[in-house]
DRENPA-175100 format. One record per atom (N, C-alpha, C): residue in one letter; atom name; x, y, z. Coordinates in steps of 0.1 Angstrom, whole numbers, plus 2048, in hexadecimal, padded with zeros to 3 digits. Layout:
N
<r residu="a" atome="CA" X="X" Y="Y" Z="Z"/>
...
This chain:
139
<r residu="m" atome="N" X="C61" Y="EE9" Z="7BB"/>
<r residu="m" atome="CA" X="C54" Y="EE5" Z="7B8"/>
<r residu="m" atome="C" X="C51" Y="ED7" Z="7BE"/>
<r residu="g" atome="N" X="C45" Y="ED6" Z="7C3"/>
<r residu="g" atome="CA" X="C41" Y="EC9" Z="7C9"/>
<r residu="g" atome="C" X="C3C" Y="EBF" Z="7BF"/>
<r residu="a" atome="N" X="C3B" Y="EB3" Z="7C2"/>
<r residu="a" atome="CA" X="C36" Y="EA9" Z="7B9"/>
<r residu="a" atome="C" X="C27" Y="EAA" Z="7B8"/>
<r residu="r" atome="N" X="C22" Y="EA8" Z="7AB"/>
<r residu="r" atome="CA" X="C14" Y="EA9" Z="7A9"/>
<r residu="r" atome="C" X="C0D" Y="E9D" Z="7AE"/>
<r residu="k" atome="N" X="C02" Y="E9F" Z="7B4"/>
<r residu="k" atome="CA" X="BFA" Y="E93" Z="7B9"/>
<r residu="k" atome="C" X="BF1" Y="E8E" Z="7AE"/>
<r residu="k" atome="N" X="BF0" Y="E81" Z="7AD"/>
<r residu="k" atome="CA" X="BE7" Y="E7B" Z="7A3"/>
<r residu="k" atome="C" X="BD9" Y="E7C" Z="7A8"/>
<r residu="k" atome="N" X="BD0" Y="E80" Z="79F"/>
<r residu="k" atome="CA" X="BC2" Y="E80" Z="7A3"/>
<r residu="k" atome="C" X="BBD" Y="E72" Z="7A5"/>
<r residu="k" atome="N" X="BB6" Y="E70" Z="7B0"/>
<r residu="k" atome="CA" X="BB1" Y="E63" Z="7B3"/>
<r residu="k" atome="C" X="BA4" Y="E61" Z="7AC"/>
<r residu="t" atome="N" X="BA1" Y="E55" Z="7A8"/>
<r residu="t" atome="CA" X="B94" Y="E52" Z="7A2"/>
<r residu="t" atome="C" X="B8C" Y="E49" Z="7AC"/>
<r residu="s" atome="N" X="B80" Y="E47" Z="7A9"/>
<r residu="s" atome="CA" X="B78" Y="E3F" Z="7B2"/>
<r residu="s" atome="C" X="B7D" Y="E31" Z="7B3"/>
<r residu="s" atome="N" X="B83" Y="E2B" Z="7A9"/>
<r residu="s" atome="CA" X="B88" Y="E1E" Z="7AA"/>
<r residu="s" atome="C" X="B96" Y="E1D" Z="7AF"/>
<r residu="g" atome="N" X="B9E" Y="E28" Z="7AE"/>
<r residu="g" atome="CA" X="BAB" Y="E28" Z="7B3"/>
<r residu="g" atome="C" X="BB5" Y="E23" Z="7A9"/>
<r residu="y" atome="N" X="BB0" Y="E1F" Z="79D"/>
<r residu="y" atome="CA" X="BB9" Y="E19" Z="793"/>
<r residu="y" atome="C" X="BBB" Y="E21" Z="787"/>
<r residu="g" atome="N" X="BB7" Y="E2E" Z="788"/>
<r residu="g" atome="CA" X="BB9" Y="E37" Z="77C"/>
<r residu="g" atome="C" X="BAC" Y="E39" Z="775"/>
<r residu="p" atome="N" X="BAC" Y="E43" Z="76C"/>
<r residu="p" atome="CA" X="BA0" Y="E46" Z="765"/>
<r residu="p" atome="C" X="B9A" Y="E3B" Z="75D"/>
<r residu="a" atome="N" X="B8D" Y="E39" Z="75D"/>
<r residu="a" atome="CA" X="B87" Y="E2E" Z="755"/>
<r residu="a" atome="C" X="B8A" Y="E2F" Z="746"/>
<r residu="r" atome="N" X="B8A" Y="E3B" Z="741"/>
<r residu="r" atome="CA" X="B8D" Y="E3D" Z="733"/>
<r residu="r" atome="C" X="B9A" Y="E37" Z="72F"/>
<r residu="g" atome="N" X="BA4" Y="E38" Z="737"/>
<r residu="g" atome="CA" X="BB1" Y="E32" Z="735"/>
<r residu="g" atome="C" X="BB1" Y="E23" Z="734"/>
<r residu="s" atome="N" X="BA6" Y="E1D" Z="73A"/>
<r residu="s" atome="CA" X="BA5" Y="E0E" Z="73A"/>
<r residu="s" atome="C" X="B9D" Y="E09" Z="72F"/>
<r residu="l" atome="N" X="B98" Y="E11" Z="726"/>
<r residu="l" atome="CA" X="B8F" Y="E0C" Z="71C"/>
<r residu="l" atome="C" X="B95" Y="E02" Z="712"/>
<r residu="e" atome="N" X="BA2" Y="E04" Z="710"/>
<r residu="e" atome="CA" X="BA9" Y="DFB" Z="707"/>
<r residu="e" atome="C" X="BAA" Y="DED" Z="70D"/>
<r residu="v" atome="N" X="BAD" Y="DED" Z="71A"/>
<r residu="v" atome="CA" X="BAD" Y="DE0" Z="721"/>
<r residu="v" atome="C" X="B9F" Y="DDA" Z="722"/>
<r residu="l" atome="N" X="B95" Y="DE2" Z="725"/>
<r residu="l" atome="CA" X="B87" Y="DDC" Z="725"/>
<r residu="l" atome="C" X="B83" Y="DD7" Z="717"/>
<r residu="e" atome="N" X="B87" Y="DDE" Z="70D"/>
<r residu="e" atome="CA" X="B83" Y="DD9" Z="6FF"/>
<r residu="e" atome="C" X="B8A" Y="DCC" Z="6FC"/>
<r residu="t" atome="N" X="B96" Y="DCA" Z="700"/>
<r residu="t" atome="CA" X="B9D" Y="DBD" Z="6FE"/>
<r residu="t" atome="C" X="B96" Y="DB2" Z="706"/>
<r residu="v" atome="N" X="B93" Y="DB5" Z="712"/>
<r residu="v" atome="CA" X="B8D" Y="DAB" Z="71B"/>
<r residu="v" atome="C" X="B7F" Y="DA8" Z="715"/>
<r residu="r" atome="N" X="B77" Y="DB3" Z="711"/>
<r residu="r" atome="CA" X="B6A" Y="DB1" Z="70C"/>
<r residu="r" atome="C" X="B6A" Y="DA8" Z="6FF"/>
<r residu="m" atome="N" X="B73" Y="DAB" Z="6F6"/>
<r residu="m" atome="CA" X="B74" Y="DA3" Z="6EA"/>
<r residu="m" atome="C" X="B77" Y="D94" Z="6ED"/>
<r residu="a" atome="N" X="B80" Y="D91" Z="6F7"/>
<r residu="a" atome="CA" X="B82" Y="D84" Z="6FA"/>
<r residu="a" atome="C" X="B76" Y="D7D" Z="701"/>
<r residu="i" atome="N" X="B70" Y="D84" Z="70A"/>
<r residu="i" atome="CA" X="B64" Y="D7F" Z="710"/>
<r residu="i" atome="C" X="B58" Y="D7D" Z="707"/>
<r residu="l" atome="N" X="B56" Y="D86" Z="6FE"/>
<r residu="l" atome="CA" X="B4B" Y="D85" Z="6F4"/>
<r residu="l" atome="C" X="B4E" Y="D79" Z="6EB"/>
<r residu="a" atome="N" X="B5A" Y="D77" Z="6E7"/>
<r residu="a" atome="CA" X="B5E" Y="D6C" Z="6DF"/>
<r residu="a" atome="C" X="B5A" Y="D5F" Z="6E6"/>
<r residu="a" atome="N" X="B5E" Y="D5E" Z="6F3"/>
<r residu="a" atome="CA" X="B5B" Y="D52" Z="6FC"/>
<r residu="a" atome="C" X="B4C" Y="D51" Z="6FE"/>
<r residu="a" atome="N" X="B44" Y="D5C" Z="6FE"/>
<r residu="a" atome="CA" X="B36" Y="D5C" Z="700"/>
<r residu="a" atome="C" X="B2E" Y="D5A" Z="6F3"/>
<r residu="g" atome="N" X="B35" Y="D58" Z="6E8"/>
<r residu="g" atome="CA" X="B2E" Y="D56" Z="6DB"/>
<r residu="g" atome="C" X="B2D" Y="D62" Z="6D3"/>
<r residu="g" atome="N" X="B33" Y="D6D" Z="6D6"/>
<r residu="g" atome="CA" X="B33" Y="D79" Z="6CE"/>
<r residu="g" atome="C" X="B28" Y="D82" Z="6D3"/>
<r residu="a" atome="N" X="B28" Y="D8E" Z="6CD"/>
<r residu="a" atome="CA" X="B1F" Y="D99" Z="6D1"/>
<r residu="a" atome="C" X="B10" Y="D95" Z="6CE"/>
<r residu="t" atome="N" X="B0E" Y="D8D" Z="6C3"/>
<r residu="t" atome="CA" X="B00" Y="D8A" Z="6BF"/>
<r residu="t" atome="C" X="AFC" Y="D7D" Z="6C3"/>
<r residu="s" atome="N" X="B05" Y="D74" Z="6C7"/>
<r residu="s" atome="CA" X="B01" Y="D67" Z="6CC"/>
<r residu="s" atome="C" X="B05" Y="D66" Z="6DB"/>
<r residu="f" atome="N" X="AFC" Y="D68" Z="6E4"/>
<r residu="f" atome="CA" X="B00" Y="D69" Z="6F2"/>
<r residu="f" atome="C" X="AFE" Y="D5B" Z="6F9"/>
<r residu="r" atome="N" X="B07" Y="D58" Z="702"/>
<r residu="r" atome="CA" X="B06" Y="D4E" Z="70C"/>
<r residu="r" atome="C" X="B0E" Y="D52" Z="718"/>
<r residu="p" atome="N" X="B09" Y="D4E" Z="724"/>
<r residu="p" atome="CA" X="B11" Y="D53" Z="730"/>
<r residu="p" atome="C" X="B1F" Y="D4F" Z="730"/>
<r residu="l" atome="N" X="B27" Y="D55" Z="738"/>
<r residu="l" atome="CA" X="B36" Y="D53" Z="738"/>
<r residu="l" atome="C" X="B3A" Y="D47" Z="741"/>
<r residu="w" atome="N" X="B44" Y="D40" Z="73C"/>
<r residu="w" atome="CA" X="B4A" Y="D35" Z="744"/>
<r residu="w" atome="C" X="B54" Y="D3B" Z="74E"/>
<r residu="r" atome="N" X="B55" Y="D34" Z="759"/>
<r residu="r" atome="CA" X="B5F" Y="D39" Z="763"/>
<r residu="r" atome="C" X="B6D" Y="D37" Z="75E"/>
<r residu="w" atome="N" X="B70" Y="D2C" Z="757"/>
<r residu="w" atome="CA" X="B7C" Y="D29" Z="750"/>
<r residu="w" atome="C" X="B79" Y="D20" Z="744"/>
<r residu="l" atome="N" X="B82" Y="D1F" Z="73B"/>
<r residu="l" atome="CA" X="B80" Y="D18" Z="72F"/>
<r residu="l" atome="C" X="B88" Y="D0B" Z="72E"/>
<r residu="t" atome="N" X="B90" Y="D08" Z="739"/>
<r residu="t" atome="CA" X="B97" Y="CFB" Z="739"/>
<r residu="t" atome="C" X="B92" Y="CF3" Z="744"/>
<r residu="a" atome="N" X="B95" Y="CE6" Z="745"/>
<r residu="a" atome="CA" X="B90" Y="CDD" Z="74F"/>
<r residu="a" atome="C" X="B95" Y="CE2" Z="75D"/>
<r residu="d" atome="N" X="B8B" Y="CE1" Z="766"/>
<r residu="d" atome="CA" X="B8E" Y="CE6" Z="774"/>
<r residu="d" atome="C" X="B93" Y="CDB" Z="77D"/>
<r residu="g" atome="N" X="B93" Y="CCF" Z="778"/>
<r residu="g" atome="CA" X="B98" Y="CC4" Z="781"/>
<r residu="g" atome="C" X="B8D" Y="CBE" Z="78A"/>
<r residu="l" atome="N" X="B81" Y="CC3" Z="78A"/>
<r residu="l" atome="CA" X="B76" Y="CBE" Z="792"/>
<r residu="l" atome="C" X="B6D" Y="CB5" Z="78A"/>
<r residu="a" atome="N" X="B67" Y="CAB" Z="790"/>
<r residu="a" atome="CA" X="B5E" Y="CA2" Z="78A"/>
<r residu="a" atome="C" X="B51" Y="CAA" Z="786"/>
<r residu="g" atome="N" X="B4B" Y="CA5" Z="77C"/>
<r residu="g" atome="CA" X="B3E" Y="CAB" Z="779"/>
<r residu="g" atome="C" X="B3F" Y="CB6" Z="76E"/>
<r residu="e" atome="N" X="B33" Y="CB9" Z="769"/>
<r residu="e" atome="CA" X="B32" Y="CC3" Z="75E"/>
<r residu="e" atome="C" X="B32" Y="CD1" Z="764"/>
<r residu="e" atome="N" X="B3A" Y="CDA" Z="75E"/>
<r residu="e" atome="CA" X="B3B" Y="CE8" Z="762"/>
<r residu="e" atome="C" X="B31" Y="CF0" Z="759"/>
<r residu="g" atome="N" X="B29" Y="CF9" Z="75F"/>
<r residu="g" atome="CA" X="B20" Y="D01" Z="758"/>
<r residu="g" atome="C" X="B27" Y="D0F" Z="757"/>
<r residu="t" atome="N" X="B1F" Y="D18" Z="750"/>
<r residu="t" atome="CA" X="B24" Y="D26" Z="750"/>
<r residu="t" atome="C" X="B22" Y="D2C" Z="75D"/>
<r residu="f" atome="N" X="B2A" Y="D36" Z="761"/>
<r residu="f" atome="CA" X="B2A" Y="D3B" Z="76E"/>
<r residu="f" atome="C" X="B23" Y="D49" Z="76E"/>
<r residu="n" atome="N" X="B17" Y="D49" Z="773"/>
<r residu="n" atome="CA" X="B0E" Y="D54" Z="772"/>
<r residu="n" atome="C" X="B14" Y="D61" Z="777"/>
<r residu="i" atome="N" X="B1B" Y="D61" Z="782"/>
<r residu="i" atome="CA" X="B20" Y="D6D" Z="788"/>
<r residu="i" atome="C" X="B2A" Y="D74" Z="77E"/>
<r residu="c" atome="N" X="B31" Y="D6C" Z="776"/>
<r residu="c" atome="CA" X="B3B" Y="D72" Z="76D"/>
<r residu="c" atome="C" X="B34" Y="D7A" Z="762"/>
<r residu="t" atome="N" X="B28" Y="D76" Z="75E"/>
<r residu="t" atome="CA" X="B21" Y="D7D" Z="754"/>
<r residu="t" atome="C" X="B1B" Y="D8A" Z="75A"/>
<r residu="f" atome="N" X="B16" Y="D89" Z="766"/>
<r residu="f" atome="CA" X="B11" Y="D96" Z="76C"/>
<r residu="f" atome="C" X="B1D" Y="DA0" Z="76F"/>
<r residu="w" atome="N" X="B29" Y="D9A" Z="772"/>
<r residu="w" atome="CA" X="B34" Y="DA3" Z="773"/>
<r residu="w" atome="C" X="B37" Y="DAA" Z="766"/>
<r residu="l" atome="N" X="B36" Y="DA3" Z="75B"/>
<r residu="l" atome="CA" X="B39" Y="DA9" Z="74D"/>
<r residu="l" atome="C" X="B2E" Y="DB3" Z="74A"/>
<r residu="v" atome="N" X="B22" Y="DB1" Z="74E"/>
<r residu="v" atome="CA" X="B17" Y="DBB" Z="74C"/>
<r residu="v" atome="C" X="B1B" Y="DC8" Z="753"/>
<r residu="e" atome="N" X="B20" Y="DC6" Z="760"/>
<r residu="e" atome="CA" X="B24" Y="DD2" Z="767"/>
<r residu="e" atome="C" X="B30" Y="DD9" Z="761"/>
<r residu="a" atome="N" X="B39" Y="DD2" Z="75C"/>
<r residu="a" atome="CA" X="B45" Y="DD8" Z="756"/>
<r residu="a" atome="C" X="B41" Y="DDF" Z="749"/>
<r residu="l" atome="N" X="B39" Y="DD9" Z="741"/>
<r residu="l" atome="CA" X="B34" Y="DE0" Z="735"/>
<r residu="l" atome="C" X="B2C" Y="DEC" Z="738"/>
<r residu="t" atome="N" X="B24" Y="DEC" Z="743"/>
<r residu="t" atome="CA" X="B1C" Y="DF7" Z="747"/>
<r residu="t" atome="C" X="B25" Y="E03" Z="74A"/>
<r residu="r" atome="N" X="B30" Y="E00" Z="752"/>
<r residu="r" atome="CA" X="B39" Y="E0B" Z="756"/>
<r residu="r" atome="C" X="B40" Y="E10" Z="749"/>
<r residu="a" atome="N" X="B44" Y="E07" Z="740"/>
<r residu="a" atome="CA" X="B4A" Y="E0C" Z="734"/>
<r residu="a" atome="C" X="B41" Y="E14" Z="72B"/>
<r residu="g" atome="N" X="B34" Y="E12" Z="72D"/>
<r residu="g" atome="CA" X="B2A" Y="E19" Z="725"/>
<r residu="g" atome="C" X="B29" Y="E28" Z="728"/>
<r residu="r" atome="N" X="B30" Y="E2C" Z="733"/>
<r residu="r" atome="CA" X="B31" Y="E3B" Z="735"/>
<r residu="r" atome="C" X="B39" Y="E42" Z="72A"/>
<r residu="f" atome="N" X="B42" Y="E3A" Z="724"/>
<r residu="f" atome="CA" X="B4A" Y="E40" Z="719"/>
<r residu="f" atome="C" X="B47" Y="E3B" Z="70B"/>
<r residu="d" atome="N" X="B40" Y="E30" Z="70B"/>
<r residu="d" atome="CA" X="B3C" Y="E2A" Z="6FE"/>
<r residu="d" atome="C" X="B2E" Y="E24" Z="6FF"/>
<r residu="p" atome="N" X="B24" Y="E2B" Z="6F9"/>
<r residu="p" atome="CA" X="B16" Y="E27" Z="6FA"/>
<r residu="p" atome="C" X="B13" Y="E18" Z="6F5"/>
<r residu="q" atome="N" X="B1B" Y="E14" Z="6EC"/>
<r residu="q" atome="CA" X="B1A" Y="E06" Z="6E7"/>
<r residu="q" atome="C" X="B1C" Y="DFC" Z="6F2"/>
<r residu="r" atome="N" X="B25" Y="DFE" Z="6FB"/>
<r residu="r" atome="CA" X="B28" Y="DF5" Z="706"/>
<r residu="r" atome="C" X="B1C" Y="DF5" Z="70F"/>
<r residu="l" atome="N" X="B15" Y="E00" Z="711"/>
<r residu="l" atome="CA" X="B09" Y="E00" Z="71A"/>
<r residu="l" atome="C" X="AFE" Y="DF8" Z="714"/>
<r residu="e" atome="N" X="AFD" Y="DF9" Z="707"/>
<r residu="e" atome="CA" X="AF2" Y="DF1" Z="700"/>
<r residu="e" atome="C" X="AF6" Y="DE2" Z="701"/>
<r residu="e" atome="N" X="B02" Y="DDF" Z="700"/>
<r residu="e" atome="CA" X="B06" Y="DD1" Z="701"/>
<r residu="e" atome="C" X="B03" Y="DCC" Z="70F"/>
<r residu="a" atome="N" X="B06" Y="DD4" Z="719"/>
<r residu="a" atome="CA" X="B03" Y="DD1" Z="727"/>
<r residu="a" atome="C" X="AF4" Y="DCE" Z="729"/>
<r residu="r" atome="N" X="AEC" Y="DD7" Z="724"/>
<r residu="r" atome="CA" X="ADD" Y="DD6" Z="725"/>
<r residu="r" atome="C" X="AD8" Y="DC9" Z="71F"/>
<r residu="l" atome="N" X="ADD" Y="DC6" Z="713"/>
<r residu="l" atome="CA" X="AD9" Y="DBA" Z="70C"/>
<r residu="l" atome="C" X="ADD" Y="DAD" Z="713"/>
<r residu="m" atome="N" X="AEA" Y="DAD" Z="718"/>
<r residu="m" atome="CA" X="AEF" Y="DA2" Z="71F"/>
<r residu="m" atome="C" X="AE7" Y="DA0" Z="72C"/>
<r residu="y" atome="N" X="AE4" Y="DAB" Z="733"/>
<r residu="y" atome="CA" X="ADC" Y="DAA" Z="740"/>
<r residu="y" atome="C" X="ACE" Y="DA4" Z="73D"/>
<r residu="e" atome="N" X="AC8" Y="DA9" Z="733"/>
<r residu="e" atome="CA" X="ABA" Y="DA4" Z="72F"/>
<r residu="e" atome="C" X="ABB" Y="D95" Z="72C"/>
<r residu="r" atome="N" X="AC5" Y="D91" Z="725"/>
<r residu="r" atome="CA" X="AC6" Y="D82" Z="721"/>
<r residu="r" atome="C" X="AC9" Y="D7A" Z="72E"/>
<r residu="m" atome="N" X="AD1" Y="D7F" Z="737"/>
<r residu="m" atome="CA" X="AD3" Y="D78" Z="743"/>
<r residu="m" atome="C" X="AC7" Y="D76" Z="74C"/>
<r residu="l" atome="N" X="ABD" Y="D7F" Z="74B"/>
<r residu="l" atome="CA" X="AB1" Y="D7D" Z="752"/>
<r residu="l" atome="C" X="AA9" Y="D71" Z="74F"/>
<r residu="g" atome="N" X="AAB" Y="D6C" Z="742"/>
<r residu="g" atome="CA" X="AA5" Y="D5F" Z="73E"/>
<r residu="g" atome="C" X="AAB" Y="D53" Z="744"/>
<r residu="f" atome="N" X="AB6" Y="D54" Z="74B"/>
<r residu="f" atome="CA" X="ABC" Y="D48" Z="751"/>
<r residu="f" atome="C" X="AB7" Y="D46" Z="760"/>
<r residu="a" atome="N" X="AAF" Y="D4F" Z="765"/>
<r residu="a" atome="CA" X="AAA" Y="D4E" Z="773"/>
<r residu="a" atome="C" X="A9F" Y="D43" Z="772"/>
<r residu="n" atome="N" X="A9C" Y="D3E" Z="77E"/>
<r residu="n" atome="CA" X="A91" Y="D34" Z="77F"/>
<r residu="n" atome="C" X="A83" Y="D3C" Z="77F"/>
<r residu="h" atome="N" X="A78" Y="D34" Z="781"/>
<r residu="h" atome="CA" X="A6B" Y="D3A" Z="781"/>
<r residu="h" atome="C" X="A68" Y="D45" Z="78C"/>
<r residu="v" atome="N" X="A70" Y="D45" Z="796"/>
<r residu="v" atome="CA" X="A6F" Y="D4F" Z="7A1"/>
<r residu="v" atome="C" X="A7A" Y="D59" Z="7A1"/>
<r residu="g" atome="N" X="A82" Y="D59" Z="796"/>
<r residu="g" atome="CA" X="A8D" Y="D63" Z="794"/>
<r residu="g" atome="C" X="A9A" Y="D60" Z="79B"/>
<r residu="l" atome="N" X="A9C" Y="D54" Z="79F"/>
<r residu="l" atome="CA" X="AA9" Y="D50" Z="7A6"/>
<r residu="l" atome="C" X="AB3" Y="D4A" Z="79D"/>
<r residu="y" atome="N" X="ABF" Y="D4C" Z="7A0"/>
<r residu="y" atome="CA" X="ACA" Y="D46" Z="798"/>
<r residu="y" atome="C" X="AD2" Y="D3C" Z="79F"/>
<r residu="a" atome="N" X="AD7" Y="D32" Z="798"/>
<r residu="a" atome="CA" X="AE1" Y="D29" Z="79E"/>
<r residu="a" atome="C" X="AEF" Y="D2F" Z="79C"/>
<r residu="e" atome="N" X="AF9" Y="D28" Z="7A1"/>
<r residu="e" atome="CA" X="B06" Y="D2C" Z="79F"/>
<r residu="e" atome="C" X="B0A" Y="D2B" Z="790"/>
<r residu="e" atome="N" X="B06" Y="D21" Z="789"/>
<r residu="e" atome="CA" X="B09" Y="D1E" Z="77B"/>
<r residu="e" atome="C" X="AFD" Y="D1B" Z="773"/>
<r residu="t" atome="N" X="AFE" Y="D1C" Z="766"/>
<r residu="t" atome="CA" X="AF4" Y="D19" Z="75D"/>
<r residu="t" atome="C" X="AF9" Y="D0E" Z="753"/>
<r residu="g" atome="N" X="AF2" Y="D03" Z="752"/>
<r residu="g" atome="CA" X="AF7" Y="CF8" Z="74A"/>
<r residu="g" atome="C" X="AF4" Y="CFA" Z="73B"/>
<r residu="p" atome="N" X="AF9" Y="CF1" Z="733"/>
<r residu="p" atome="CA" X="AF8" Y="CF3" Z="724"/>
<r residu="p" atome="C" X="AEA" Y="CF3" Z="71F"/>
<r residu="r" atome="N" X="AE0" Y="CEE" Z="726"/>
<r residu="r" atome="CA" X="AD2" Y="CEE" Z="722"/>
<r residu="r" atome="C" X="ACA" Y="CF9" Z="72A"/>
<r residu="g" atome="N" X="AD1" Y="D02" Z="731"/>
<r residu="g" atome="CA" X="ACB" Y="D0C" Z="739"/>
<r residu="g" atome="C" X="AC7" Y="D08" Z="747"/>
<r residu="e" atome="N" X="ACB" Y="CFC" Z="74B"/>
<r residu="e" atome="CA" X="AC7" Y="CF7" Z="758"/>
<r residu="e" atome="C" X="AD0" Y="CFD" Z="763"/>
<r residu="s" atome="N" X="ACB" Y="CFE" Z="76F"/>
<r residu="s" atome="CA" X="AD3" Y="D03" Z="77A"/>
<r residu="s" atome="C" X="ADC" Y="CF9" Z="77F"/>
<r residu="l" atome="N" X="AE9" Y="CFD" Z="781"/>
<r residu="l" atome="CA" X="AF3" Y="CF4" Z="787"/>
<r residu="l" atome="C" X="AFA" Y="CFB" Z="792"/>
<r residu="g" atome="N" X="B00" Y="CF2" Z="79B"/>
<r residu="g" atome="CA" X="B07" Y="CF8" Z="7A6"/>
<r residu="g" atome="C" X="AFE" Y="CFC" Z="7B2"/>
<r residu="n" atome="N" X="B04" Y="D05" Z="7BA"/>
<r residu="n" atome="CA" X="AFC" Y="D0A" Z="7C5"/>
<r residu="n" atome="C" X="AF0" Y="D12" Z="7C1"/>
<r residu="f" atome="N" X="AE5" Y="D0F" Z="7C8"/>
<r residu="f" atome="CA" X="AD8" Y="D15" Z="7C5"/>
<r residu="f" atome="C" X="AD0" Y="D18" Z="7D1"/>
<r residu="p" atome="N" X="ACB" Y="D24" Z="7D3"/>
<r residu="p" atome="CA" X="ACE" Y="D30" Z="7CC"/>
<r residu="p" atome="C" X="ADC" Y="D35" Z="7CF"/>
<r residu="q" atome="N" X="AE2" Y="D3C" Z="7C6"/>
<r residu="q" atome="CA" X="AF0" Y="D41" Z="7C8"/>
<r residu="q" atome="C" X="AF0" Y="D4F" Z="7CC"/>
<r residu="a" atome="N" X="AF3" Y="D52" Z="7D9"/>
<r residu="a" atome="CA" X="AF3" Y="D60" Z="7DE"/>
<r residu="a" atome="C" X="AFC" Y="D69" Z="7D6"/>
<r residu="f" atome="N" X="B08" Y="D65" Z="7D3"/>
<r residu="f" atome="CA" X="B12" Y="D6E" Z="7CC"/>
<r residu="f" atome="C" X="B0D" Y="D72" Z="7BE"/>
<r residu="t" atome="N" X="B07" Y="D68" Z="7B8"/>
<r residu="t" atome="CA" X="B01" Y="D6B" Z="7AA"/>
<r residu="t" atome="C" X="AF6" Y="D76" Z="7AC"/>
<r residu="h" atome="N" X="AEE" Y="D75" Z="7B6"/>
<r residu="h" atome="CA" X="AE3" Y="D7F" Z="7B8"/>
<r residu="h" atome="C" X="AE9" Y="D8D" Z="7BC"/>
<r residu="l" atome="N" X="AF4" Y="D8D" Z="7C3"/>
<r residu="l" atome="CA" X="AFB" Y="D9A" Z="7C6"/>
<r residu="l" atome="C" X="B00" Y="DA0" Z="7BA"/>
<r residu="a" atome="N" X="B06" Y="D98" Z="7B1"/>
<r residu="a" atome="CA" X="B0B" Y="D9D" Z="7A4"/>
<r residu="a" atome="C" X="AFF" Y="DA2" Z="79B"/>
<r residu="l" atome="N" X="AF4" Y="D9B" Z="79B"/>
<r residu="l" atome="CA" X="AE8" Y="D9F" Z="794"/>
<r residu="l" atome="C" X="AE3" Y="DAC" Z="799"/>
<r residu="i" atome="N" X="AE2" Y="DAE" Z="7A6"/>
<r residu="i" atome="CA" X="ADD" Y="DBB" Z="7AC"/>
<r residu="i" atome="C" X="AE7" Y="DC6" Z="7A8"/>
<r residu="s" atome="N" X="AF4" Y="DC4" Z="7AA"/>
<r residu="s" atome="CA" X="AFE" Y="DCE" Z="7A7"/>
<r residu="s" atome="C" X="AFD" Y="DD2" Z="798"/>
<r residu="a" atome="N" X="AFC" Y="DC8" Z="78F"/>
<r residu="a" atome="CA" X="AFB" Y="DCB" Z="781"/>
<r residu="a" atome="C" X="AEE" Y="DD3" Z="77E"/>
<r residu="a" atome="N" X="AE3" Y="DCF" Z="784"/>
<r residu="a" atome="CA" X="AD6" Y="DD5" Z="781"/>
<r residu="a" atome="C" X="AD7" Y="DE4" Z="786"/>
<r residu="f" atome="N" X="ADC" Y="DE6" Z="792"/>
<r residu="f" atome="CA" X="ADD" Y="DF3" Z="798"/>
<r residu="f" atome="C" X="AE5" Y="DFD" Z="78F"/>
<r residu="n" atome="N" X="AF1" Y="DF8" Z="78B"/>
<r residu="n" atome="CA" X="AFA" Y="E00" Z="783"/>
<r residu="n" atome="C" X="AF4" Y="E02" Z="775"/>
<r residu="l" atome="N" X="AEE" Y="DF8" Z="76F"/>
<r residu="l" atome="CA" X="AE9" Y="DF9" Z="762"/>
<r residu="l" atome="C" X="ADD" Y="E03" Z="762"/>
<r residu="d" atome="N" X="AD4" Y="E02" Z="76C"/>
<r residu="d" atome="CA" X="AC9" Y="E0B" Z="76D"/>
<r residu="d" atome="C" X="ACE" Y="E1A" Z="76E"/>
<r residu="r" atome="N" X="AD8" Y="E1C" Z="777"/>
<r residu="r" atome="CA" X="ADE" Y="E2A" Z="778"/>
<r residu="r" atome="C" X="AE3" Y="E2F" Z="76B"/>
<r residu="a" atome="N" X="AEA" Y="E26" Z="764"/>
<r residu="a" atome="CA" X="AF1" Y="E2A" Z="757"/>
<r residu="a" atome="C" X="AE6" Y="E2D" Z="74C"/>
<r residu="l" atome="N" X="ADC" Y="E25" Z="74C"/>
<r residu="l" atome="CA" X="AD1" Y="E27" Z="742"/>
<r residu="l" atome="C" X="AC9" Y="E34" Z="745"/>
<r residu="g" atome="N" X="AC7" Y="E37" Z="751"/>
<r residu="g" atome="CA" X="AC0" Y="E43" Z="755"/>
<r residu="g" atome="C" X="AB1" Y="E41" Z="756"/>
<r residu="p" atome="N" X="AAA" Y="E4B" Z="75A"/>
<r residu="p" atome="CA" X="A9B" Y="E4A" Z="75C"/>
<r residu="p" atome="C" X="A94" Y="E47" Z="74F"/>
<r residu="g" atome="N" X="A89" Y="E3F" Z="751"/>
<r residu="g" atome="CA" X="A80" Y="E3D" Z="745"/>
<r residu="g" atome="C" X="A85" Y="E32" Z="73C"/>
<r residu="t" atome="N" X="A8F" Y="E2A" Z="740"/>
<r residu="t" atome="CA" X="A94" Y="E1F" Z="738"/>
<r residu="t" atome="C" X="A91" Y="E12" Z="73E"/>
């Protein structure tokens, strides 16, 4: 008898359902850092001193990445999809008057770091695209 081939997934890392426990652990840690499920603030890139001068803000790309991860988890758990939608909608409030994002958001909601930040906008577009597909037509 020949060896059985493993079925490949789109990510190459195994079925997404098998990763739900890992995602849940990461989600709980991130939500705790973000103020909990009901008290939202964008995510920090790291929680310890980075050794650079100046004030560090929250890193907008990290929050959009979390939106996308929760969206993907929403295929198996509708509550994760709702969390992704709410987080995405809250993040829209951190854009400036023409919809652009800086690299970071300061403690008073001000833009910090590189502006406009192309990588943040790519994460925004990716999160929006995947969230829209997951929510379906008419939402």
